[in-house]
N, C-alpha and C positions, 0 to 999 in steps of 0.2 A: 210493608209490602216488598221492599227491596230485598229483604233477607229471604223471604219466601222464594224468590226467583233464583237465589243462589244455591239453595239446598238441591233443587233437582239437577242442576248442572254438575254439582260435585257428585252426586249419586250416579249419574250417568258415567262420569268420568272414571269413578271407582269400578263400576261394573265392567267398562270397556278394558281397563287395565287387568282386571281379575280374569276376563275372558281370554285376553291375549297371553297371559302368563299361563293359564291352563292349556291353551292350543299349542304354546311352544312346548310345554312339559309333554304333551301327548305325542307330538311329532318327534321330539327327541327319543321317546320310548319306542316308537314304532321304527325309527332308523336304526336304533340299537339292536332290536331283535330281528331286523330283516337280515336274511342270509346274504352273503356276498357272493355273486355270481360273476364268472370270468367268461368272456366270450372270445373266439377266435376271429380274427379279421386278417386283411391283407397285411403281410409281413410278420404276423403273429406266429407263435409256435402251434403246431398241430395237435398237441396234446390236450388242448381245450376245445376241440371241435364238438364234443358231446354237449357243451354248454350252449353252442349255437342252436342245436336241435331244441334243446329245452326252451330257449329264448324265442324261437320261431315256431313253437308248437309243432315241430316235425312230425308227421305221420310215419315216415320212414327214413332211415339212414343206412346207406350202402357204401362200402369201401371196395375200391377196385385198384390193386396193385398193378402198376405199369413197370417197365423196366427202370426208368429213371425217376419216377414219382409215383405218389399215391393220389388217386381222385376220391374224394369223399363227397357223396351226393345226399343232400337233405331234400325232402319233398314235404311241403307243408300240406295241412288238410284242405286248403283253398287251391291247391294245384300248383304253387310256386316251386321250381326246382332250383336249387342253389348248389353249385358244384365249387368246392374248394380244392385246390391243387397244392400238394405239399411235396417239397423236395426230399431227397435221401437225409438231409441234415435236419428235418422236422419242421422247417419254416414254410408258411403259406405264401407261395410266389404268384398265384393268379387265383382269381375267383370269377365265376359266370353265373348269370342267373336268367331265367325266363319264367313267364307266367302271367295270369290274369291280373295279378295285383303287384305291387312294388314290394320287395322283401324289406326287412329292417335294414336300411343301408348304414346305419350306425354300426350294427353288428357286422355286416359284410364287409365294409371298408375299413373298420378298425380305426388306426391313427390317422388314416387319410381321409376320414369323414369330413373334417373342417375344411379341407382343401376343396372337397365336393361342394360344400355348402358355399364356399366363396365363388367357385366357378359357376354354380347354378344361379346365384343371385346376381352376378355380372353378366350372364350369358345373353347376348343380343342376336345369335344366329337363329337357325331353325328352332322352332318351339318344340320340336320332336326329338331333338338330339343335343345331348351335352356331352362334350368331349373335351378333355384337357389332360395335360401333363403336368405334374407337380410332385415334389418331393421324391423323384425317382419312380413315380407311379404313372401309369398310362390308363386312363378311365374313360369308357364310353358307355352312355347309358341312353337308351332308346325308347320312346312311347311308340308303341305299335297300335295298329287299329284295334286289336283285342287284347292288349295287355302291354308288358314291359319286357325288355331284354337288355342285358348289360354284361360287361366284362371289364376286369382290371387286372393288371399285370405289374409285376415289378421286374423289368428287363435285366436288371443287374443280378437278381436272385434266381433266374431261370436256369435250369440244368441244360448242360451242352446238348444240342441236337433237337431241341424242343421247338416245334413250329407254333406260333400263336394260333393258327386256324385249327390245330388240333386240340385246343383247349376250349371248345365250346360246349 
């Protein structure tokens, strides 16, 4: 009787290990075949902005050339507008967004996303505004009655003569 109890336990263990091995093999196959997508964010080169449009399922992408910078505006199907401002050197020095939902902040903030997460989790002020300065970036995100609004800048990368109020 003692031996009959051991057999089902061994079979369950073998099945679990077999399933785990199979799952890991499938996961590695999917990762190997998945396309590599690059997104532009604050401080990144503007050459990969088209990847942002694909990542956010943008319905429209417009580009407006200004004298000292270029504004790229993405509009998603659910009405979120994301504006990315690139200097003459091709670096995104500011981003702004507004709409009924929050855009993918990991895409919008780029390498500064981790600073946002740290600031948002330790935030004790107003529940509707998260504002912080970190790693040379100034970020403000607001929860509005009917949506969200936010902006982020790299003041050290801004072209001469640009007013932050103009970047909305």
